[in-house]
TORKOL-4160 file (C-alpha; in steps of 0.2 Angstrom, whole numbers, padded with zeros to 4 digits, m for minus):
72
<pt num="1" X="0000" Y="0000" Z="0000"/>
<pt num="2" X="0007" Y="0017" Z="m0004"/>
<pt num="3" X="0006" Y="0032" Z="0009"/>
<pt num="4" X="m0006" Y="0046" Z="0005"/>
<pt num="5" X="0000" Y="0064" Z="0009"/>
<pt num="6" X="m0012" Y="0072" Z="0020"/>
<pt num="7" X="m0004" Y="0088" Z="0026"/>
<pt num="8" X="0013" Y="0097" Z="0022"/>
<pt num="9" X="0024" Y="0110" Z="0028"/>
<pt num="10" X="0038" Y="0112" Z="0015"/>
<pt num="11" X="0055" Y="0109" Z="0022"/>
<pt num="12" X="0048" Y="0105" Z="0039"/>
<pt num="13" X="0036" Y="0090" Z="0040"/>
<pt num="14" X="0022" Y="0081" Z="0032"/>
<pt num="15" X="0009" Y="0070" Z="0038"/>
<pt num="16" X="0004" Y="0055" Z="0028"/>
<pt num="17" X="m0007" Y="0040" Z="0030"/>
<pt num="18" X="m0007" Y="0022" Z="0025"/>
<pt num="19" X="m0024" Y="0013" Z="0029"/>
<pt num="20" X="m0028" Y="0018" Z="0047"/>
<pt num="21" X="m0011" Y="0021" Z="0051"/>
<pt num="22" X="m0004" Y="0039" Z="0051"/>
<pt num="23" X="0015" Y="0044" Z="0050"/>
<pt num="24" X="0023" Y="0061" Z="0054"/>
<pt num="25" X="0040" Y="0063" Z="0044"/>
<pt num="26" X="0050" Y="0077" Z="0051"/>
<pt num="27" X="0066" Y="0085" Z="0043"/>
<pt num="28" X="0079" Y="0086" Z="0057"/>
<pt num="29" X="0097" Y="0091" Z="0057"/>
<pt num="30" X="0107" Y="0108" Z="0055"/>
<pt num="31" X="0122" Y="0106" Z="0042"/>
<pt num="32" X="0116" Y="0088" Z="0037"/>
<pt num="33" X="0097" Y="0085" Z="0036"/>
<pt num="34" X="0088" Y="0069" Z="0038"/>
<pt num="35" X="0071" Y="0063" Z="0040"/>
<pt num="36" X="0063" Y="0055" Z="0055"/>
<pt num="37" X="0046" Y="0045" Z="0052"/>
<pt num="38" X="0035" Y="0043" Z="0068"/>
<pt num="39" X="0020" Y="0032" Z="0067"/>
<pt num="40" X="0006" Y="0041" Z="0077"/>
<pt num="41" X="m0003" Y="0032" Z="0091"/>
<pt num="42" X="m0022" Y="0030" Z="0092"/>
<pt num="43" X="m0022" Y="0045" Z="0105"/>
<pt num="44" X="m0011" Y="0056" Z="0093"/>
<pt num="45" X="m0022" Y="0053" Z="0079"/>
<pt num="46" X="m0037" Y="0058" Z="0088"/>
<pt num="47" X="m0027" Y="0075" Z="0093"/>
<pt num="48" X="m0023" Y="0078" Z="0075"/>
<pt num="49" X="m0041" Y="0076" Z="0071"/>
<pt num="50" X="m0046" Y="0088" Z="0084"/>
<pt num="51" X="m0032" Y="0101" Z="0082"/>
<pt num="52" X="m0025" Y="0098" Z="0064"/>
<pt num="53" X="m0009" Y="0108" Z="0059"/>
<pt num="54" X="m0007" Y="0114" Z="0077"/>
<pt num="55" X="m0004" Y="0096" Z="0082"/>
<pt num="56" X="0007" Y="0093" Z="0068"/>
<pt num="57" X="0019" Y="0108" Z="0072"/>
<pt num="58" X="0020" Y="0103" Z="0091"/>
<pt num="59" X="0024" Y="0085" Z="0087"/>
<pt num="60" X="0036" Y="0090" Z="0074"/>
<pt num="61" X="0045" Y="0101" Z="0086"/>
<pt num="62" X="0046" Y="0088" Z="0099"/>
<pt num="63" X="0054" Y="0077" Z="0086"/>
<pt num="64" X="0066" Y="0089" Z="0080"/>
<pt num="65" X="0071" Y="0094" Z="0098"/>
<pt num="66" X="0076" Y="0076" Z="0102"/>
<pt num="67" X="0076" Y="0065" Z="0087"/>
<pt num="68" X="0086" Y="0051" Z="0095"/>
<pt num="69" X="0070" Y="0047" Z="0106"/>
<pt num="70" X="0060" Y="0043" Z="0090"/>
<pt num="71" X="0073" Y="0033" Z="0080"/>
<pt num="72" X="0071" Y="0014" Z="0081"/>
């Protein structure tokens, strides 16, 4: 299955979905850029549906601040 793009903030983050799963893909780094993809929990999906872009901005900032926490 291919991921569908739901929302995007260029050069910052994008929200994608695949079936019932949602992923926030966040650009991280300073001199070298890399992407961290985070699968959202059911509670985070609910927050996204309630708050929209505001949720994505806050979650992206959390990922960017400590990307190692989200890399598996």
